[in-house]
PDB file with one MODEL, atoms N, CA, C and O in Angstrom:
MODEL        1
ATOM      1  N   MET A   1       6.510 171.073  40.789  1.00  0.00           N
ATOM      2  CA  MET A   1       7.176 171.805  41.835  1.00  0.00           C
ATOM      3  C   MET A   1       7.977 172.928  41.203  1.00  0.00           C
ATOM      4  O   MET A   1       8.849 172.680  40.370  1.00  0.00           O
ATOM      5  N   SER A   2       7.691 174.143  41.588  1.00  0.00           N
ATOM      6  CA  SER A   2       8.373 175.309  41.043  1.00  0.00           C
ATOM      7  C   SER A   2       9.590 175.640  41.893  1.00  0.00           C
ATOM      8  O   SER A   2       9.508 175.689  43.120  1.00  0.00           O
ATOM      9  N   ARG A   3      10.711 175.866  41.235  1.00  0.00           N
ATOM     10  CA  ARG A   3      11.935 176.245  41.939  1.00  0.00           C
ATOM     11  C   ARG A   3      12.270 177.673  41.564  1.00  0.00           C
ATOM     12  O   ARG A   3      12.492 177.975  40.392  1.00  0.00           O
ATOM     13  N   SER A   4      12.307 178.548  42.545  1.00  0.00           N
ATOM     14  CA  SER A   4      12.649 179.939  42.281  1.00  0.00           C
ATOM     15  C   SER A   4      13.786 180.369  43.204  1.00  0.00           C
ATOM     16  O   SER A   4      13.919 179.882  44.326  1.00  0.00           O
ATOM     17  N   ILE A   5      14.584 181.275  42.709  1.00  0.00           N
ATOM     18  CA  ILE A   5      15.694 181.796  43.500  1.00  0.00           C
ATOM     19  C   ILE A   5      15.173 182.935  44.353  1.00  0.00           C
ATOM     20  O   ILE A   5      14.541 183.866  43.854  1.00  0.00           O
ATOM     21  N   ARG A   6      15.443 182.849  45.640  1.00  0.00           N
ATOM     22  CA  ARG A   6      14.981 183.849  46.601  1.00  0.00           C
ATOM     23  C   ARG A   6      16.213 184.434  47.286  1.00  0.00           C
ATOM     24  O   ARG A   6      17.056 183.696  47.796  1.00  0.00           O
ATOM     25  N   PHE A   7      16.312 185.745  47.295  1.00  0.00           N
ATOM     26  CA  PHE A   7      17.439 186.396  47.957  1.00  0.00           C
ATOM     27  C   PHE A   7      16.900 187.510  48.829  1.00  0.00           C
ATOM     28  O   PHE A   7      16.245 188.432  48.342  1.00  0.00           O
ATOM     29  N   SER A   8      17.179 187.422  50.128  1.00  0.00           N
ATOM     30  CA  SER A   8      16.681 188.417  51.061  1.00  0.00           C
ATOM     31  C   SER A   8      17.828 188.886  51.952  1.00  0.00           C
ATOM     32  O   SER A   8      18.965 188.434  51.818  1.00  0.00           O
ATOM     33  N   LEU A   9      17.510 189.791  52.853  1.00  0.00           N
ATOM     34  CA  LEU A   9      18.516 190.304  53.776  1.00  0.00           C
ATOM     35  C   LEU A   9      19.068 189.192  54.657  1.00  0.00           C
ATOM     36  O   LEU A   9      20.252 189.208  54.994  1.00  0.00           O
ATOM     37  N   SER A  10      18.242 188.236  55.035  1.00  0.00           N
ATOM     38  CA  SER A  10      18.723 187.129  55.869  1.00  0.00           C
ATOM     39  C   SER A  10      19.700 186.240  55.090  1.00  0.00           C
ATOM     40  O   SER A  10      20.635 185.693  55.674  1.00  0.00           O
ATOM     41  N   GLU A  11      19.489 186.093  53.783  1.00  0.00           N
ATOM     42  CA  GLU A  11      20.433 185.331  52.955  1.00  0.00           C
ATOM     43  C   GLU A  11      21.784 186.042  52.913  1.00  0.00           C
ATOM     44  O   GLU A  11      22.832 185.407  53.024  1.00  0.00           O
ATOM     45  N   LEU A  12      21.747 187.361  52.751  1.00  0.00           N
ATOM     46  CA  LEU A  12      22.969 188.148  52.706  1.00  0.00           C
ATOM     47  C   LEU A  12      23.714 188.078  54.032  1.00  0.00           C
ATOM     48  O   LEU A  12      24.931 187.892  54.049  1.00  0.00           O
ATOM     49  N   SER A  13      22.996 188.227  55.146  1.00  0.00           N
ATOM     50  CA  SER A  13      23.652 188.175  56.453  1.00  0.00           C
ATOM     51  C   SER A  13      24.224 186.793  56.736  1.00  0.00           C
ATOM     52  O   SER A  13      25.276 186.680  57.364  1.00  0.00           O
ATOM     53  N   GLY A  14      23.556 185.751  56.287  1.00  0.00           N
ATOM     54  CA  GLY A  14      24.094 184.402  56.452  1.00  0.00           C
ATOM     55  C   GLY A  14      25.358 184.203  55.643  1.00  0.00           C
ATOM     56  O   GLY A  14      26.299 183.556  56.103  1.00  0.00           O
ATOM     57  N   GLY A  15      25.385 184.753  54.445  1.00  0.00           N
ATOM     58  CA  GLY A  15      26.575 184.657  53.610  1.00  0.00           C
ATOM     59  C   GLY A  15      27.750 185.421  54.200  1.00  0.00           C
ATOM     60  O   GLY A  15      28.886 184.949  54.148  1.00  0.00           O
ATOM     61  N   LEU A  16      27.488 186.595  54.758  1.00  0.00           N
ATOM     62  CA  LEU A  16      28.566 187.375  55.369  1.00  0.00           C
ATOM     63  C   LEU A  16      29.021 186.760  56.687  1.00  0.00           C
ATOM     64  O   LEU A  16      30.188 186.883  57.060  1.00  0.00           O
ATOM     65  N   GLY A  17      28.114 186.106  57.389  1.00  0.00           N
ATOM     66  CA  GLY A  17      28.479 185.452  58.642  1.00  0.00           C
ATOM     67  C   GLY A  17      29.469 184.322  58.449  1.00  0.00           C
ATOM     68  O   GLY A  17      30.218 183.978  59.363  1.00  0.00           O
ATOM     69  N   LEU A  18      29.468 183.750  57.263  1.00  0.00           N
ATOM     70  CA  LEU A  18      30.404 182.675  56.947  1.00  0.00           C
ATOM     71  C   LEU A  18      31.842 183.147  57.007  1.00  0.00           C
ATOM     72  O   LEU A  18      32.740 182.373  57.336  1.00  0.00           O
ATOM     73  N   PHE A  19      32.067 184.422  56.688  1.00  0.00           N
ATOM     74  CA  PHE A  19      33.434 184.930  56.664  1.00  0.00           C
ATOM     75  C   PHE A  19      34.082 184.931  58.043  1.00  0.00           C
ATOM     76  O   PHE A  19      35.309 184.899  58.136  1.00  0.00           O
ATOM     77  N   GLY A  20      33.304 184.967  59.104  1.00  0.00           N
ATOM     78  CA  GLY A  20      33.865 184.956  60.453  1.00  0.00           C
ATOM     79  C   GLY A  20      34.635 183.689  60.770  1.00  0.00           C
ATOM     80  O   GLY A  20      35.572 183.719  61.567  1.00  0.00           O
ATOM     81  N   THR A  21      34.257 182.586  60.163  1.00  0.00           N
ATOM     82  CA  THR A  21      34.971 181.330  60.409  1.00  0.00           C
ATOM     83  C   THR A  21      35.785 180.885  59.199  1.00  0.00           C
ATOM     84  O   THR A  21      36.861 180.306  59.355  1.00  0.00           O
ATOM     85  N   ALA A  22      35.284 181.150  58.003  1.00  0.00           N
ATOM     86  CA  ALA A  22      35.980 180.663  56.807  1.00  0.00           C
ATOM     87  C   ALA A  22      37.207 181.502  56.466  1.00  0.00           C
ATOM     88  O   ALA A  22      38.219 180.953  56.032  1.00  0.00           O
ATOM     89  N   LEU A  23      37.141 182.818  56.653  1.00  0.00           N
ATOM     90  CA  LEU A  23      38.261 183.675  56.277  1.00  0.00           C
ATOM     91  C   LEU A  23      39.524 183.401  57.094  1.00  0.00           C
ATOM     92  O   LEU A  23      40.601 183.311  56.504  1.00  0.00           O
ATOM     93  N   PRO A  24      39.449 183.262  58.423  1.00  0.00           N
ATOM     94  CA  PRO A  24      40.676 182.936  59.162  1.00  0.00           C
ATOM     95  C   PRO A  24      41.279 181.588  58.757  1.00  0.00           C
ATOM     96  O   PRO A  24      42.501 181.456  58.688  1.00  0.00           O
ATOM     97  N   ILE A  25      40.446 180.602  58.493  1.00  0.00           N
ATOM     98  CA  ILE A  25      40.965 179.305  58.063  1.00  0.00           C
ATOM     99  C   ILE A  25      41.604 179.422  56.685  1.00  0.00           C
ATOM    100  O   ILE A  25      42.663 178.847  56.435  1.00  0.00           O
ATOM    101  N   ALA A  26      40.959 180.164  55.795  1.00  0.00           N
ATOM    102  CA  ALA A  26      41.524 180.345  54.449  1.00  0.00           C
ATOM    103  C   ALA A  26      42.863 181.079  54.510  1.00  0.00           C
ATOM    104  O   ALA A  26      43.809 180.704  53.817  1.00  0.00           O
ATOM    105  N   LEU A  27      42.943 182.106  55.324  1.00  0.00           N
ATOM    106  CA  LEU A  27      44.214 182.820  55.462  1.00  0.00           C
ATOM    107  C   LEU A  27      45.286 181.928  56.076  1.00  0.00           C
ATOM    108  O   LEU A  27      46.455 182.010  55.700  1.00  0.00           O
ATOM    109  N   GLY A  28      44.896 181.086  57.009  1.00  0.00           N
ATOM    110  CA  GLY A  28      45.846 180.129  57.583  1.00  0.00           C
ATOM    111  C   GLY A  28      46.354 179.156  56.537  1.00  0.00           C
ATOM    112  O   GLY A  28      47.538 178.819  56.522  1.00  0.00           O
ATOM    113  N   LEU A  29      45.466 178.703  55.662  1.00  0.00           N
ATOM    114  CA  LEU A  29      45.886 177.791  54.591  1.00  0.00           C
ATOM    115  C   LEU A  29      46.875 178.467  53.648  1.00  0.00           C
ATOM    116  O   LEU A  29      47.824 177.840  53.178  1.00  0.00           O
ATOM    117  N   VAL A  30      46.652 179.735  53.377  1.00  0.00           N
ATOM    118  CA  VAL A  30      47.564 180.468  52.493  1.00  0.00           C
ATOM    119  C   VAL A  30      48.913 180.675  53.175  1.00  0.00           C
ATOM    120  O   VAL A  30      49.958 180.471  52.559  1.00  0.00           O
ATOM    121  N   LEU A  31      48.893 181.079  54.440  1.00  0.00           N
ATOM    122  CA  LEU A  31      50.138 181.396  55.139  1.00  0.00           C
ATOM    123  C   LEU A  31      50.918 180.164  55.591  1.00  0.00           C
ATOM    124  O   LEU A  31      52.141 180.128  55.454  1.00  0.00           O
ATOM    125  N   VAL A  32      50.238 179.163  56.125  1.00  0.00           N
ATOM    126  CA  VAL A  32      50.923 177.992  56.677  1.00  0.00           C
ATOM    127  C   VAL A  32      51.210 176.938  55.617  1.00  0.00           C
ATOM    128  O   VAL A  32      52.321 176.413  55.544  1.00  0.00           O
ATOM    129  N   SER A  33      50.214 176.630  54.800  1.00  0.00           N
ATOM    130  CA  SER A  33      50.356 175.533  53.842  1.00  0.00           C
ATOM    131  C   SER A  33      50.804 175.984  52.464  1.00  0.00           C
ATOM    132  O   SER A  33      51.156 175.149  51.630  1.00  0.00           O
ATOM    133  N   GLY A  34      50.798 177.271  52.210  1.00  0.00           N
ATOM    134  CA  GLY A  34      51.286 177.768  50.939  1.00  0.00           C
ATOM    135  C   GLY A  34      50.334 177.610  49.772  1.00  0.00           C
ATOM    136  O   GLY A  34      50.775 177.567  48.623  1.00  0.00           O
ATOM    137  N   LEU A  35      49.032 177.521  50.037  1.00  0.00           N
ATOM    138  CA  LEU A  35      48.068 177.444  48.936  1.00  0.00           C
ATOM    139  C   LEU A  35      48.000 178.774  48.198  1.00  0.00           C
ATOM    140  O   LEU A  35      48.209 179.832  48.792  1.00  0.00           O
ATOM    141  N   ASP A  36      47.709 178.717  46.915  1.00  0.00           N
ATOM    142  CA  ASP A  36      47.546 179.912  46.105  1.00  0.00           C
ATOM    143  C   ASP A  36      46.235 180.591  46.509  1.00  0.00           C
ATOM    144  O   ASP A  36      45.176 179.973  46.397  1.00  0.00           O
ATOM    145  N   PRO A  37      46.273 181.856  46.980  1.00  0.00           N
ATOM    146  CA  PRO A  37      45.036 182.502  47.435  1.00  0.00           C
ATOM    147  C   PRO A  37      44.007 182.680  46.333  1.00  0.00           C
ATOM    148  O   PRO A  37      42.809 182.572  46.594  1.00  0.00           O
ATOM    149  N   THR A  38      44.438 182.947  45.116  1.00  0.00           N
ATOM    150  CA  THR A  38      43.491 183.128  44.016  1.00  0.00           C
ATOM    151  C   THR A  38      42.708 181.848  43.766  1.00  0.00           C
ATOM    152  O   THR A  38      41.481 181.877  43.670  1.00  0.00           O
ATOM    153  N   GLY A  39      43.401 180.744  43.661  1.00  0.00           N
ATOM    154  CA  GLY A  39      42.731 179.462  43.439  1.00  0.00           C
ATOM    155  C   GLY A  39      41.838 179.065  44.598  1.00  0.00           C
ATOM    156  O   GLY A  39      40.740 178.546  44.401  1.00  0.00           O
ATOM    157  N   LEU A  40      42.318 179.313  45.811  1.00  0.00           N
ATOM    158  CA  LEU A  40      41.541 178.948  47.005  1.00  0.00           C
ATOM    159  C   LEU A  40      40.225 179.708  47.057  1.00  0.00           C
ATOM    160  O   LEU A  40      39.164 179.104  47.211  1.00  0.00           O
ATOM    161  N   PHE A  41      40.287 181.038  46.928  1.00  0.00           N
ATOM    162  CA  PHE A  41      39.068 181.833  47.030  1.00  0.00           C
ATOM    163  C   PHE A  41      38.157 181.651  45.821  1.00  0.00           C
ATOM    164  O   PHE A  41      36.935 181.702  45.954  1.00  0.00           O
ATOM    165  N   LEU A  42      38.735 181.442  44.655  1.00  0.00           N
ATOM    166  CA  LEU A  42      37.919 181.204  43.462  1.00  0.00           C
ATOM    167  C   LEU A  42      37.161 179.884  43.579  1.00  0.00           C
ATOM    168  O   LEU A  42      35.967 179.827  43.287  1.00  0.00           O
ATOM    169  N   ALA A  43      37.845 178.829  44.003  1.00  0.00           N
ATOM    170  CA  ALA A  43      37.196 177.521  44.160  1.00  0.00           C
ATOM    171  C   ALA A  43      36.149 177.559  45.273  1.00  0.00           C
ATOM    172  O   ALA A  43      35.060 177.005  45.122  1.00  0.00           O
ATOM    173  N   PHE A  44      36.474 178.202  46.374  1.00  0.00           N
ATOM    174  CA  PHE A  44      35.549 178.293  47.506  1.00  0.00           C
ATOM    175  C   PHE A  44      34.290 179.064  47.110  1.00  0.00           C
ATOM    176  O   PHE A  44      33.174 178.636  47.406  1.00  0.00           O
ATOM    177  N   GLY A  45      34.473 180.194  46.443  1.00  0.00           N
ATOM    178  CA  GLY A  45      33.328 180.990  46.004  1.00  0.00           C
ATOM    179  C   GLY A  45      32.480 180.271  44.977  1.00  0.00           C
ATOM    180  O   GLY A  45      31.251 180.313  45.036  1.00  0.00           O
ATOM    181  N   ALA A  46      33.137 179.607  44.028  1.00  0.00           N
ATOM    182  CA  ALA A  46      32.402 178.870  43.001  1.00  0.00           C
ATOM    183  C   ALA A  46      31.578 177.750  43.624  1.00  0.00           C
ATOM    184  O   ALA A  46      30.436 177.520  43.226  1.00  0.00           O
ATOM    185  N   TYR A  47      32.158 177.050  44.605  1.00  0.00           N
ATOM    186  CA  TYR A  47      31.429 175.987  45.293  1.00  0.00           C
ATOM    187  C   TYR A  47      30.177 176.535  45.969  1.00  0.00           C
ATOM    188  O   TYR A  47      29.095 175.961  45.848  1.00  0.00           O
ATOM    189  N   LEU A  48      30.329 177.648  46.680  1.00  0.00           N
ATOM    190  CA  LEU A  48      29.183 178.209  47.400  1.00  0.00           C
ATOM    191  C   LEU A  48      28.087 178.674  46.449  1.00  0.00           C
ATOM    192  O   LEU A  48      26.905 178.445  46.706  1.00  0.00           O
ATOM    193  N   VAL A  49      28.468 179.321  45.358  1.00  0.00           N
ATOM    194  CA  VAL A  49      27.470 179.804  44.395  1.00  0.00           C
ATOM    195  C   VAL A  49      26.764 178.632  43.712  1.00  0.00           C
ATOM    196  O   VAL A  49      25.536 178.610  43.630  1.00  0.00           O
ATOM    197  N   LEU A  50      27.529 177.671  43.229  1.00  0.00           N
ATOM    198  CA  LEU A  50      26.922 176.535  42.525  1.00  0.00           C
ATOM    199  C   LEU A  50      26.048 175.690  43.448  1.00  0.00           C
ATOM    200  O   LEU A  50      24.961 175.265  43.058  1.00  0.00           O
ATOM    201  N   ALA A  51      26.519 175.447  44.665  1.00  0.00           N
ATOM    202  CA  ALA A  51      25.719 174.673  45.612  1.00  0.00           C
ATOM    203  C   ALA A  51      24.446 175.424  45.990  1.00  0.00           C
ATOM    204  O   ALA A  51      23.382 174.818  46.116  1.00  0.00           O
ATOM    205  N   GLY A  52      24.550 176.746  46.170  1.00  0.00           N
ATOM    206  CA  GLY A  52      23.370 177.547  46.487  1.00  0.00           C
ATOM    207  C   GLY A  52      22.353 177.547  45.362  1.00  0.00           C
ATOM    208  O   GLY A  52      21.149 177.481  45.610  1.00  0.00           O
ATOM    209  N   LEU A  53      22.833 177.620  44.114  1.00  0.00           N
ATOM    210  CA  LEU A  53      21.914 177.585  42.975  1.00  0.00           C
ATOM    211  C   LEU A  53      21.268 176.219  42.807  1.00  0.00           C
ATOM    212  O   LEU A  53      20.104 176.120  42.418  1.00  0.00           O
ATOM    213  N   TYR A  54      22.021 175.171  43.099  1.00  0.00           N
ATOM    214  CA  TYR A  54      21.472 173.818  42.951  1.00  0.00           C
ATOM    215  C   TYR A  54      20.439 173.506  44.034  1.00  0.00           C
ATOM    216  O   TYR A  54      19.341 173.039  43.733  1.00  0.00           O
ATOM    217  N   PHE A  55      20.794 173.768  45.297  1.00  0.00           N
ATOM    218  CA  PHE A  55      19.919 173.415  46.414  1.00  0.00           C
ATOM    219  C   PHE A  55      18.920 174.510  46.766  1.00  0.00           C
ATOM    220  O   PHE A  55      17.949 174.256  47.479  1.00  0.00           O
ATOM    221  N   LEU A  56      19.148 175.733  46.271  1.00  0.00           N
ATOM    222  CA  LEU A  56      18.306 176.897  46.548  1.00  0.00           C
ATOM    223  C   LEU A  56      18.236 177.253  48.024  1.00  0.00           C
ATOM    224  O   LEU A  56      17.290 177.908  48.462  1.00  0.00           O
ATOM    225  N   ILE A  57      19.219 176.832  48.783  1.00  0.00           N
ATOM    226  CA  ILE A  57      19.354 177.210  50.184  1.00  0.00           C
ATOM    227  C   ILE A  57      20.840 177.336  50.485  1.00  0.00           C
ATOM    228  O   ILE A  57      21.664 176.765  49.772  1.00  0.00           O
ATOM    229  N   PRO A  58      21.192 178.074  51.527  1.00  0.00           N
ATOM    230  CA  PRO A  58      22.606 178.137  51.902  1.00  0.00           C
ATOM    231  C   PRO A  58      23.115 176.742  52.287  1.00  0.00           C
ATOM    232  O   PRO A  58      22.386 175.950  52.883  1.00  0.00           O
ATOM    233  N   VAL A  59      24.336 176.463  51.950  1.00  0.00           N
ATOM    234  CA  VAL A  59      24.911 175.150  52.200  1.00  0.00           C
ATOM    235  C   VAL A  59      25.944 175.255  53.327  1.00  0.00           C
ATOM    236  O   VAL A  59      26.789 176.150  53.325  1.00  0.00           O
ATOM    237  N   SER A  60      25.867 174.362  54.253  1.00  0.00           N
ATOM    238  CA  SER A  60      26.841 174.309  55.332  1.00  0.00           C
ATOM    239  C   SER A  60      28.205 173.902  54.782  1.00  0.00           C
ATOM    240  O   SER A  60      28.295 173.016  53.933  1.00  0.00           O
ATOM    241  N   VAL A  61      29.245 174.536  55.257  1.00  0.00           N
ATOM    242  CA  VAL A  61      30.593 174.225  54.776  1.00  0.00           C
ATOM    243  C   VAL A  61      31.439 173.624  55.890  1.00  0.00           C
ATOM    244  O   VAL A  61      32.662 173.770  55.896  1.00  0.00           O
ATOM    245  N   GLU A  62      30.796 172.955  56.822  1.00  0.00           N
ATOM    246  CA  GLU A  62      31.524 172.366  57.945  1.00  0.00           C
ATOM    247  C   GLU A  62      32.635 171.411  57.513  1.00  0.00           C
ATOM    248  O   GLU A  62      33.720 171.470  58.092  1.00  0.00           O
ATOM    249  N   PRO A  63      32.428 170.543  56.537  1.00  0.00           N
ATOM    250  CA  PRO A  63      33.542 169.661  56.142  1.00  0.00           C
ATOM    251  C   PRO A  63      34.754 170.435  55.632  1.00  0.00           C
ATOM    252  O   PRO A  63      35.891 170.038  55.888  1.00  0.00           O
ATOM    253  N   MET A  64      34.524 171.536  54.913  1.00  0.00           N
ATOM    254  CA  MET A  64      35.651 172.334  54.431  1.00  0.00           C
ATOM    255  C   MET A  64      36.380 173.003  55.587  1.00  0.00           C
ATOM    256  O   MET A  64      37.601 173.156  55.543  1.00  0.00           O
ATOM    257  N   LYS A  65      35.647 173.404  56.619  1.00  0.00           N
ATOM    258  CA  LYS A  65      36.279 174.022  57.784  1.00  0.00           C
ATOM    259  C   LYS A  65      37.149 173.012  58.510  1.00  0.00           C
ATOM    260  O   LYS A  65      38.241 173.346  58.968  1.00  0.00           O
ATOM    261  N   VAL A  66      36.677 171.793  58.618  1.00  0.00           N
ATOM    262  CA  VAL A  66      37.450 170.749  59.297  1.00  0.00           C
ATOM    263  C   VAL A  66      38.739 170.450  58.530  1.00  0.00           C
ATOM    264  O   VAL A  66      39.810 170.345  59.127  1.00  0.00           O
ATOM    265  N   ILE A  67      38.635 170.316  57.223  1.00  0.00           N
ATOM    266  CA  ILE A  67      39.817 170.069  56.393  1.00  0.00           C
ATOM    267  C   ILE A  67      40.804 171.218  56.543  1.00  0.00           C
ATOM    268  O   ILE A  67      42.003 170.996  56.707  1.00  0.00           O
ATOM    269  N   GLY A  68      40.298 172.442  56.488  1.00  0.00           N
ATOM    270  CA  GLY A  68      41.171 173.609  56.609  1.00  0.00           C
ATOM    271  C   GLY A  68      41.848 173.707  57.958  1.00  0.00           C
ATOM    272  O   GLY A  68      43.045 173.985  58.033  1.00  0.00           O
ATOM    273  N   ALA A  69      41.097 173.482  59.027  1.00  0.00           N
ATOM    274  CA  ALA A  69      41.684 173.551  60.365  1.00  0.00           C
ATOM    275  C   ALA A  69      42.741 172.468  60.561  1.00  0.00           C
ATOM    276  O   ALA A  69      43.792 172.727  61.148  1.00  0.00           O
ATOM    277  N   TYR A  70      42.475 171.276  60.080  1.00  0.00           N
ATOM    278  CA  TYR A  70      43.450 170.183  60.193  1.00  0.00           C
ATOM    279  C   TYR A  70      44.709 170.501  59.381  1.00  0.00           C
ATOM    280  O   TYR A  70      45.827 170.254  59.832  1.00  0.00           O
ATOM    281  N   ALA A  71      44.513 171.045  58.195  1.00  0.00           N
ATOM    282  CA  ALA A  71      45.661 171.370  57.339  1.00  0.00           C
ATOM    283  C   ALA A  71      46.531 172.441  57.974  1.00  0.00           C
ATOM    284  O   ALA A  71      47.758 172.360  57.905  1.00  0.00           O
ATOM    285  N   VAL A  72      45.916 173.442  58.592  1.00  0.00           N
ATOM    286  CA  VAL A  72      46.689 174.494  59.253  1.00  0.00           C
ATOM    287  C   VAL A  72      47.410 173.939  60.473  1.00  0.00           C
ATOM    288  O   VAL A  72      48.580 174.249  60.700  1.00  0.00           O
ATOM    289  N   ALA A  73      46.719 173.121  61.256  1.00  0.00           N
ATOM    290  CA  ALA A  73      47.312 172.583  62.484  1.00  0.00           C
ATOM    291  C   ALA A  73      48.481 171.642  62.214  1.00  0.00           C
ATOM    292  O   ALA A  73      49.440 171.605  62.985  1.00  0.00           O
ATOM    293  N   THR A  74      48.406 170.888  61.133  1.00  0.00           N
ATOM    294  CA  THR A  74      49.453 169.905  60.852  1.00  0.00           C
ATOM    295  C   THR A  74      50.430 170.343  59.767  1.00  0.00           C
ATOM    296  O   THR A  74      51.432 169.669  59.528  1.00  0.00           O
ATOM    297  N   GLY A  75      50.148 171.470  59.105  1.00  0.00           N
ATOM    298  CA  GLY A  75      51.028 171.962  58.060  1.00  0.00           C
ATOM    299  C   GLY A  75      51.043 171.089  56.814  1.00  0.00           C
ATOM    300  O   GLY A  75      52.098 170.862  56.222  1.00  0.00           O
ATOM    301  N   LEU A  76      49.872 170.599  56.415  1.00  0.00           N
ATOM    302  CA  LEU A  76      49.792 169.751  55.227  1.00  0.00           C
ATOM    303  C   LEU A  76      50.282 170.491  53.981  1.00  0.00           C
ATOM    304  O   LEU A  76      50.182 171.715  53.888  1.00  0.00           O
ATOM    305  N   GLU A  77      50.801 169.738  53.049  1.00  0.00           N
ATOM    306  CA  GLU A  77      51.237 170.287  51.763  1.00  0.00           C
ATOM    307  C   GLU A  77      50.014 170.591  50.902  1.00  0.00           C
ATOM    308  O   GLU A  77      48.966 169.973  51.090  1.00  0.00           O
ATOM    309  N   PRO A  78      50.125 171.535  49.958  1.00  0.00           N
ATOM    310  CA  PRO A  78      48.975 171.878  49.089  1.00  0.00           C
ATOM    311  C   PRO A  78      48.400 170.674  48.337  1.00  0.00           C
ATOM    312  O   PRO A  78      47.184 170.590  48.168  1.00  0.00           O
ATOM    313  N   ASP A  79      49.248 169.738  47.881  1.00  0.00           N
ATOM    314  CA  ASP A  79      48.729 168.570  47.152  1.00  0.00           C
ATOM    315  C   ASP A  79      47.835 167.710  48.039  1.00  0.00           C
ATOM    316  O   ASP A  79      46.813 167.198  47.583  1.00  0.00           O
ATOM    317  N   ALA A  80      48.212 167.551  49.291  1.00  0.00           N
ATOM    318  CA  ALA A  80      47.417 166.745  50.228  1.00  0.00           C
ATOM    319  C   ALA A  80      46.094 167.432  50.545  1.00  0.00           C
ATOM    320  O   ALA A  80      45.069 166.769  50.702  1.00  0.00           O
ATOM    321  N   ILE A  81      46.116 168.751  50.638  1.00  0.00           N
ATOM    322  CA  ILE A  81      44.885 169.488  50.918  1.00  0.00           C
ATOM    323  C   ILE A  81      43.924 169.362  49.740  1.00  0.00           C
ATOM    324  O   ILE A  81      42.735 169.106  49.931  1.00  0.00           O
ATOM    325  N   MET A  82      44.434 169.540  48.528  1.00  0.00           N
ATOM    326  CA  MET A  82      43.568 169.418  47.352  1.00  0.00           C
ATOM    327  C   MET A  82      43.009 168.011  47.212  1.00  0.00           C
ATOM    328  O   MET A  82      41.856 167.848  46.812  1.00  0.00           O
ATOM    329  N   ALA A  83      43.799 166.991  47.531  1.00  0.00           N
ATOM    330  CA  ALA A  83      43.306 165.611  47.457  1.00  0.00           C
ATOM    331  C   ALA A  83      42.223 165.367  48.494  1.00  0.00           C
ATOM    332  O   ALA A  83      41.271 164.633  48.227  1.00  0.00           O
ATOM    333  N   SER A  84      42.347 165.963  49.665  1.00  0.00           N
ATOM    334  CA  SER A  84      41.364 165.725  50.721  1.00  0.00           C
ATOM    335  C   SER A  84      40.018 166.380  50.413  1.00  0.00           C
ATOM    336  O   SER A  84      38.999 165.963  50.963  1.00  0.00           O
ATOM    337  N   THR A  85      39.992 167.376  49.561  1.00  0.00           N
ATOM    338  CA  THR A  85      38.729 168.020  49.232  1.00  0.00           C
ATOM    339  C   THR A  85      37.891 167.205  48.250  1.00  0.00           C
ATOM    340  O   THR A  85      36.692 167.444  48.106  1.00  0.00           O
ATOM    341  N   LEU A  86      38.517 166.248  47.577  1.00  0.00           N
ATOM    342  CA  LEU A  86      37.765 165.427  46.643  1.00  0.00           C
ATOM    343  C   LEU A  86      36.870 164.465  47.399  1.00  0.00           C
ATOM    344  O   LEU A  86      36.149 163.679  46.784  1.00  0.00           O
TER     345      LEU A  86
ENDMDL
END
C-alpha cells in the first residue's frame, strides 16, 4: 500500500474553514482563561500538521472545540485545561 501526501485546493479550503470555529475558541481561551497564545497556537498547529501527516487526511478537532468551549464558559484555569487535553 503506497502512502502519498496529496494537497489540493479543497485541502486548503478545509484547513482555512477550521479557523471559523477554532479561532474564536482559541481567543476565548487566551482572554478568559489566561492561556499563553504562543503555546496554544504552536501546540494546536503542531497537532494538526502531525495528525494530517500520519493519517494523510484532515483530522476532525471536535474534542478540542468541546474542551475549549467548556473552558471558556466555566473559566477553567490553564492547568486544568492542559490536563484535560491529555
